[in-house]
Each structure stands twice: as structure tokens, then as C-alpha cells.
N, C-alpha and C positions, 0 to 999 in steps of 0.2 A: 259696387257699393258707392253711394253718394259721398263726396269728399267731406262735406260738412257733417254728415252723420258719423263718419270715421273719426273726425276731430272731436265731436261731442262724446263719443264712446271713450276715446282716449282720456279726455279731461275728466269724465265721470270716474273711470278706473283710478286715475291719479288721486282724485279727491277722496275716494273711499279708502284707498291704500294709505293716504296721509292720516286719516282719522284712526284707522286700525293700528298703524305703526306707532302713532303718538300714544295710543292707549297701552300698547305693549311696552313701549319705552318707559312710560310713567310707572307701570307695574314693576319693571326691572330697576327703576330709579330708586327703589327703597334701599338698594345696596350701592348704587353708583350715581352720585349727584350730577355728574356731567351729562347724564342721559336726559335729565329734565330739560336742559337747554336744547338738546337735539329733538326732544318731543315738541318743544315750542316751534322749532324750525318746521317739523312735519305738519303741525297744525296750521301754520301760516301758509305753507304750500297748498294745503287742502283748501283754505279760504281763498287763496289766489286763484286756484282752479275753479272754485265756486263762482268767483267773479266772472270768469269767461262764460260759465254756464248761464249766469244771470243775464248777460248780454245777449246770448243766443236765444233766450226766451223773453226778450223785450223788457227785462228789468234793468233799465239802463242806470238808474241812480244807485241801486245796490251794487251792480257790477262795477261801476267806477270807483266806489268807496273801497271795495275789496281789492281791486287791482292796484289802486294808488297806495294801498298799505304795503306795497312791495318792499320798502326799506326794512321792515321788521324781519323779513326772512334772513338776510345776511347778518342782521344784528344778533338774532338767536344763534346763528352759526358761529359768529365771532365769539360769543359767550361760551358756546360748547368747546370751541378750539382752545380757548384759554384754560378752561377747567380740565380738558383732556390732556393738554401738553404740560401745564405747570403743576407737576405732580412728582412726589418722591424726591430722588436725588437730583432731578433736573429742575427742581423748583428755582426760579430766578426772581429777583426783587423787581425788575422792570415789569415782568408779566404779572406779578402780584399787584403792583400799583395799577396796571391797566385793568385787572379784574375788579379792583375796588372802584375804578372809574366807570364800570359798566352801567350803573344806574343813570349816569349823565348821558351815556351813549344811547340808552333806551329812550330817555327823555328827548334827546335830539331827534331820534328817528320818529318819535310820535309827533313832534313839532313839524318835521318835514312832511309827514302824512297829512296833518291838519292843513298845512299850507297848500299842499297839492290839491286837496279836496276843495279848499276855499277858492283857489285860483283856477279850478277846473282844468287841471293839467293833462287831461286825457280826452281823446275823441274816439270816434269809431269810423271805420271805412268798410264798405261792402266788399269783402274779400272772398267770401265763400258762397257762391250762388245767391248773392244779395243779402246774406246774413252778416251781421256786424262783427267786426274784429277790432280789438283795442289797439290804439296807437297813442304815443305821447305827442303833445303839441309843444309849442315854444316854452310854455310855463313848466312843462314836465322835465326840462333839462336838469333842473336841480334835483328832482327826485331820482332820475336815472343816474346822474353823476354820483350822488351820495350813495346809492345802492352799489354801484361799481366799486367805490372807494372802500366801503365797509367789507365787501366781498374780498377785495384784494388784501385788506388787512387781516381778515380771518385766515386766508390761505398763507399769508406771510407767517402768521403764528404757527401754522402747521409745518411750514418749511423749517422754522427754527426748531420745532420739536423733533423733526426727522433728523436734523443734524446732531441733536443732543441725546436722543433716546437710543436704546438697544433692544434687541429681542422682538417680542410680539407687538409691543407698542410701535416700534419703528416700522414693522410690517403693516400694521393697521394704518398708519399715516400715509405710507406709500400707496396702499389701496385707495385711500380717500383722495389722493392726488389724481389717480387714474380716473376715479369717478368724477372728480371736479372737471377734468378735461372733457368728459362726456357731457356734463351739465353745461359747460361753457358753450359747447356746440349747440345744444338745445336752446339755451338762452339767447345766443346770437341770432338764431332764426326768428325768435319772438320779436326782436328789435327791428328786423328788416323793414316791416311796413312803416314803422315810425320814422325811418330814414328815407322814405319815399320809394323803397324797393318793393313794388307791389307783386311779390311772389309769395305764394302760400308757404307758410313755415312747416314744410313736411317733417323736419326732425321733431316737432312738437308731438307728433303721433306716438313717439317713443317716450313721452314724459313719465309713464308709470315705472319705467325701468330705472330712472335716475334716483328716485327716493329710495327704492328697495336696495339698489346697489350701494348707495351711500351708507345706509344703516348696516348693511352686510359688511361693508369694509370696516366699520367701527367695531363690530362685535364678533367678527368671524374667528378671531384669535382668543376670544375670552369665553364664549359660550358654545359648548359642543353641540347643543340642540340646533343652533343656527346652521351649522355646517351640514347636519343631517337633513334639515329642511331644505337647504339650498341644493343639496344633492338630488332630492326628490323633485324640487321645482325645476331644476335644470333638465332633468330627464323628461318631465312632462312637457316643458317648452320645446325641447328637441323633437319629441314625438309629434307635437302639433305642427311644427315646421315641416317635418317629413311628410305628414299627412297632407298639408297644404300643397307641397310640391307634387305629390302623387296625384292629387285631385286636379291640379293645373295641367299636368301632362294628360290625364284622362280626358279633361275637357277639350284640350287642343286636338287630340287624335281620335276622339270617339266618332266625330262626323265622317272623316275620310275612310274609316274602316267599317262604316255601315251601321254604327250604333246611334241612329238618329234620335231615338227617345232619350238617350243619355245626354246627347249633345244639346238638347233643348232645356235641360235642367240647369238653373243658374249655378255658377261655381260656388257662391256662398252657401247655397243649400247643400250641395255635395259636401262641402267642408264641414258644415254644421252636423250633418248626418254622420260623417266619419268621426267627428269628435265625440258624438254621443256613443258611438260604438266603442271607441277607444276608452272613454271614461267607464263605460259598463264593464269592459274587459278588465280594466284596472281594478274595479271594485270587487269583481268575483274571482280575481286571480288567486288571492290567498286561500279562499275556500277550495277552489279547484286544485291548487297545489297540494293542500293537505289531503284531499280526497284521493288524488293520484298516488301520493306517497303511501297512504293506507292500503290502496289497491295493489300496488306493485310490491311494497314492503310491509305486508301485514304483520302487526305485532311490534313494529319499530316505533317507539315513542321517544323522540329526541328533540329537545328544545334547549334554549340558552340556560334555563335554570338547571337542567340535568348536567349539561356540560360544565357549568360553573361549579356545581357541587362536586363533580369528578375531579376537576382541577384542584379545588380547595382541599378535598380529603387526601388526595395523593400527595399534595404539597406538604402535608403534615409529617410525612415519613422522614425519619432520621437515619435509616439504615436500609440496606437492600432487602433484608428479611421483612422489615416492617412495610416497605413499599409493596412487596409481593403480597403480603397478607392483606393490606388495605385494598389493593387492586382486586383480589379475589372476593373480598367482602362486598365491594361496590358492584361487581358483576353479579354475584349471587343475589343481592337485593334487587337488582334491575331485571335480571333474566329469570329469577325464581329457580335457578339450578346452578350447581357449582361448575366453574370453568377454571381449571388450574392455570397458573402463570409460571413459566419456566424460564429462568435466566440462563440462557445458553442451550445448546442442542443436546447436552449430555443428560441421560436419565429421563427423557421426556416420556409421558405415558402414551399408550396407543389408543387415545380417545381425543375428544375435542379439547383443545387447550391453546394457549397463546405462547409462542416462542419469542423471547426478547433477546436480541444480540446486538453487539456493537460492531459495526463495519467500518470501512475506510471513510465513509461519508457521515459517520455518526451512528446514533442508536436507531434501530428500527424494530418493530414488532409486527407479527402477523399471526392470525388464527390458523390452526392446522387441524386437519380432519373435519372439514366443514361440509362434506358432501351431503350429509343427512340433516342439515339444519335449514330452517326457512330463510328466505331472502331478507326478511326483516331482522332476524337474529344475526345474520351475516353482516348486514349494514351496521348494526349496533357494535358488533365485535370489531369491525374495521375502524369505526370512529374511536372506540375506546382504545384500540391498539395504538392509534396515532397519538392520542393524549398521553398514554402510558409511556411511549417512547420519548416524548418531550419531557416528561417528568423524570425519566431515567437520566437524561442529559443534565437536567437541573440538579438532581441528587448527586451526580458525579462531580459537578462543579462545587457543590456545597461541601461534599466530603473532602475534596482536594483542598479547598480553602481551610477547612477545619484541621486537616493534617498539617498543612503549612503552619497554621497558628500553633498547633501542638509542638511541632519541631522548634518553632521560634521560642516558645516558652520553655521547652526542655533545654535548649541551648542557653537561655538566660539563667535557668536554674543551675545548670552545670557551671556556668561562670561564677555564680554566687557561691555554689558549693566548693568550687576549686579554691576560691579565696579563703573560705572557711577552713578547708582541709589543710591548706598550706600553713595557715596560722595555728591550727590545732597540732599539726606535726611538729612545728617549731616549739610550741608552748608545752606540749605533753612529753615529748621524747626526752628532754633534759631531766625533768623530775622522774620519769620512768627509769632512766639510767642510774640516777642517784638511789632510787629505791632498790634497784637490782644490786648495786654495790653494797648498800647498807644491809642487805639480807645475806651477805656472804657468810657471816659468822653465826647465822641463825641455825637452829636445829634442822636436820635434813628434811623432815616432813614439812616443816614450816617453809623452808627455802624452796622445796619443790612446789608447794602450793602457790607461793608468791611468784615463782618463775612461770607457772602455768597462766596465771592471771595477767602477768606482764606480757607474755606472748600473745594472749588474746587481745589485749589493748593495742599492742603493736600491729597485729593483723588488721584490726579495725581501722587504724590510722592508715595503714598501707592500702587497704581496699578502698577507702575514701579517696586517696590520692589517685589510684588507678581509675576509679569510676568517674571522678570529676576532671581528670586531666585531659588534655587535648590528644586525640588519637591521630597519629601520623603513621600511615601504613607504608611499609616497604615491600612491595609485591615481588615475589620470586617463586619459582617452582618448588613445591614442598611435597616430599614423599610421606604419606600418612603413616605407614608402619614404623619406620625408624623414629619419626617424631613421637609417636605414641610410646615406643619403647623407652625413650629418654624420659618421658613423663612418668611412666610407671616406676622407673628406677629411682625417681626422686620421692616417691610416696611410700608410706608404710602399708603394704598389702598383705601383712601376715594374717593367717587364718581366713583369707578370702580367696575364693576360686576366681581367677581371671581368665576369661576366654576371649580370644581375638579371632574375628572372621574378616580378614582384610586381604585383598589382592596384593601380591608382592610389589607390583609396579604402580599401584594406585597413587596418583599425584593430583595436586590442585595448585592453581596460581593464587597465593595468599601471602600474608605477612607471617612468617614462621613463629616469631616471638608472640604475637597476639593469638595465633591459633593454639600455641602451646598453653597460653593462659586459659583459653576456653576449655581445653581438655583437662587441665589441672583442676579447675574449679568444678567441672561436672563429675569427674572421677572422685575427687576428694569429698564432694557432697554425697556421692553414693557410698563411699567407704564409711562415712560417719554413721550411716544408718545400718550397714550390714556387717560391720567389723565385729560386733559383739554377738552376732548370731552364730550358732554352730554350723549352719549350712550356708553362710554368706557367699553370694555369687554375683559377679559382674560380668556382663558380656558386651563387648564392643564390636560392632559390625559396621562395615563401610563398603559402599559400592557406587558405581556410576549409574545414573538414571537420567537418560536424555543428555542435557547439557549441564547437569548438576551433580555434585558430590553429596551423597546421602549418608550420614553417620548416625547410628543409633546406639545409645548407651543404656543398656538394660540393667536392672538390679532387682533382687528378690526381697528387698526390704519392705517395710510397711507401706501400704498404699496411701496416697495423698488423700486428705479430706475432700470429699466430693463438693463441699461448699466453697472450696477455693477456686475462683475463676481463673481461666488461662491468663488473662491480662494481669490479674493481681499477683500471680505467682512470680512474675518477672519485675515487679516493682521493687525499688530499693527498701531496705530495712524490713522486709517481710521474710522472717526466718522461722523454720520449723524444727531446727535441731539445736541441741545444747551447744553453746559456745560459738554459734555462727554469728557472723556480722550482719547478715541480711543483705549483703551486696553481691554475693557470688553470682547468682543467676542474673541480676541486673547488669553486672559487668559483662557476662557472657552475651547477653542480648545486645548490649551497646557495641561490642566488638563485631558481632555478626551483622548488625545494621550497617556498620561502616564498610563491611565486605559485601553489602547488598545480599546478605543471606537471611535465613529465618531459623527460629527455634520454637519448638512446641512440646508440650507434655502429652504423652499418649498412654493409655492403659488397655488398648485393644490388640496388643501384639503377643499375648501369652505371658507377659511379665507384669508384676504389680506396678512397676514404675519404669517408664521409658522416656528419655529425652531425645528428640529427633532433630538433627541439624541438617539444613540444606544450604549448600554453598554453590554459587556458579563456578564452573571449572575455569572459565576465562572471563572474569568480570571486566567491565569497561572501566579502566582506570582513569 
């Protein structure tokens, strides 16, 4: 290709890019005022390139005017640099004053341009096959020096901003400096002929890249669409360069290997044909991709909207049951058939389902029994399983944070309750003792009634002190049967049948005093309900199960109200018996939590009421 034609194409591309970039920047400048100055820089660069084109087409007067307007380019850049840098916390008074002085700098630049045009500060030399190229003469030294001065000042402002700013703005300034080095190389080559160095400015062939890289350096950290466009543009540019290299190799070796017809075709034609093929392939690729996916995976319709909807719906779950339910609903809506989701391998159905488990490397999910489903449905299940496993990990973290917050609030509540209980014990027990002594000479029935109420009040105060006090555990081996015997001997078990089903040598590592409190509270609670029954019965059974001690306290008293939830049953001040403080079960759970144990109510073991305790045999102290 003729060198002058290559130069003309490069200048045309730069000019068009300048106009398009300026239009886009002005549209974005509705929200960012500094981009208006950068748009002015792009416009001046487009006009500067138009000046070269005018000279190439023998429009010498117009070309000289446009090229001698050169000082306005760095003036717009200086204005942009001031607005871009002097912002927010980095705003400085000196830069503000310089910004206010910008109208005078614009006026000076215009005067330099007018002087250059009046003094005819430019000439032409036949540099490209006899076609004219612009050079500065002796009068153009002022124009050139002023342009360099303003350009240096603009980059000095950027340097100051780079030293002051942090984050994305600092990165943008650094990117602009890199582009500035590239622009300096291109600009230096433009000045060579003016200095008497009659070498064609080959770097000017790459002028289109300078403007695009400059704008990209400014907005790449601010506008996500720019990075997406840059990604596609870089991919397209890389493919064009690869095609160019391949065509060059083919052109070089087609003759020696006997492909004479191919060797006679001009390289630029081969390159152009290849680019057409590449462009056509890029245009039809999305349709061909969708067609192949429909062909290989019939019935599979997956897109960003569906995936976002799955993530959004599953992210609403606040519990494992709710997550499973939402997942099954999403699959049923998408596949038009139910697909169970099982958390863990236990109790899985012998049909198509998704098993979700937590392994050493985190959560994973996979569809099971997929032999009879279509490839499209299998692909859908695989993608959904991956999303579901991610949501399992997110829910686990969310529940852990919620549990940590609950414990923190519980501890704060206990501290406040402890202070209240201590004050209550001090303030109430003295008047209670006075009341007790004052009732000494009362009639027997009155004295008995007063003593019962005083005992109830004292128990409430004692329970509050136990519940709110700090639990310090003293671990040691504890034999269950002797401990339970001492508990029963301290309680009134008249008219109640007590049955023990305990191994003689059954033991656990625990705090004996606290464990005794657990048994006293549970058995006393059961006695309160069965003592007045003619056939009142309590059964205590205990055995080892894996690495745990399992104790069950059964009684044949009235069943609990089904409306009472498991969690509510162990809350403080929730009592269902006459004279109860409402703290007995709450104290039991607090002691078991401290032992890393558990307690729950059951009614599926043949007894109306059963409380089941699980304690680790050898907890980590």
C-alpha cells in the first residue's frame, strides 16, 4: 500500500474518532463537567487532523489555519486536568485560582493562533510521494513553544493530582501518564520535518490509538460499559493482527510451495477478504451458538435473567427448610416437574433429585438418578445445583452471624438481668424475712399460707440469680446413677412411681453441681404435674449413644399444648404450672449450652411428656 494512502487513512480514522468521542463525552458531560473540556480536546484533535487532510487535497489555506490552531489542543487538556484533579478532599486553592485564570489562557491561545496565521508560521514540504506535509518555519517557534509549555503545565497538574489522590482517580491519572508518553512519541515524530529531519513520521500512522487510549484512561475506572467495550475492541484488534500475520506468512510461502495463483493476489486483498470472513463469523456467532445449544441441549433455556432470578429468590431464604422449599419451587416452575432437594445423603428418594452436602472444600450439590433425563434438563440441573450450593454457603454464613449476634444479645441481657437480680435479692429478702418473723404469732392456716408464698418468692429470686449468674464449670467424671439417687432423695416423690433405667457404671465428664441442678429442675417440674394423679409415674432412662450421653425423663402427666413451639418452651418466664417461676427450663438449657449439650421436648416415645438431654461424654473443655 502507498505510504501516503496509509497516512491519509490513519488521519481520516483519527478525525472521525475525534468527532465521535467528543459527541459521546458531551453526552456523558451531563453528569461530569470535566468531560466537556476533554470533549474540546477531542474536537481540536479532529480539526488538527482535518488540517492535514486539507493539505493532502490541495486546500492549503484551510489546512494551515487548522494546523496552526494547534495551541488550543493542550489548552483544553490543561482545563480538563484542572477540573479532573481539583476535586473533593484534594481541592487546593492554587489550582482553584488557576482554574479561574483559564479564560485568560484560552484568550492567549487564541491570540497565538491569530498571530501564527497572520505571520504565516507554517510551510509545506513534499515528504510523501510529492504530497505536501506541514512544517513550522521560523515564525512558528512561538506557536510550538507555547504549545509545549501548556502541555507540560497540564501534565504537571496531573502529576500533582497523582501525588494527592487515592483509589480509582489515582489509577486513572497513572493511565493518562502512560498514554501521554505514547502521545509524546507520536507528537515528536510530527515535529521532525520542522527540524529539518526529512524522515516520514511513521508513528503518526498510529494516531487513532492515542485519542481512544486517552479517553479510556480517564473513564475506565468510572464507567463499566467502557471496560466491556474495551474488552471487545481489544479482542477484535488482536484477531485482526493475527489474521494479518497469517496472511503475511501465506503470501511469503505460497509461491515456493506451488500456490502460484495465491502468490499473485496482493497481500492487502487477502487481508481484506480475511477480515470480511472474520467479521461475518463474529456476526453470526451468537445465532450459531444458540442453535448448537438448542441442538445439543434441547429444552435447556438458560440466560442471565433466569440465573439472576434464581440467585435473587434463593437469597431470600432465612432457614434451611425455606431454602430447600424455594429451590424446589424454582425448579418446578422452570422444568414443569417436581425435583426434590435433599440436604445430606440420609433419606434420599429413589428418583431424580438433588443431593446437597458440605465437604472439606465447602458446599456442593449434584443431581442424582439422571440416566433417564434429556441433556438439556441435565444441563439445567447442573447449573442450578452450582447456584444452590453457593446459596447454601451464603446461608450458612448468614445463620452463623445471626447466631453470634443472638449470643451477644443474650450475654448482654444476662448481664443486665444479673444486676437486676442481685439488686432484687438484696432489696426483697430483707422484707421477706421481716414478713416471715411477723407471721410467727399468726394462726396456723394463715402462717402456712404466708410461708408458702414466701417460699415461692424466695424461689423466684434464687432462680433469677442462678439464671443470670456467670456459669463457671468444674469438669470431672460423674456417675449418673448415684447423682440421680441424691437428687431423688432431696425431692418429695410420695404417691409417684419412679422408674430408673440406667447402667450401673454410666458416667459423663461434666460439672456435678450444675448437672444436679438440671436433674432437680426437670424432675421437680414433672412431679408438679403428676403428684396429684392417682397413677402418677416418672421414668428416667439413660444410655450411651455414639459419643453422647442420652437421658430421657418421661412422665404421664398432661400433654403440652401443641401450640407451644419448641423454642418458646425454653424461654424464661414461660411457665405452665401453678407456682412456677418460669425459669426452670431456661436454666436447664443454659447449663446444657455451657456443656455443649442439647435439650428438646418429645411426645413420640409412648409417653405424654418426654424431655431428652444429649451431652457429649468428653466435651472439649
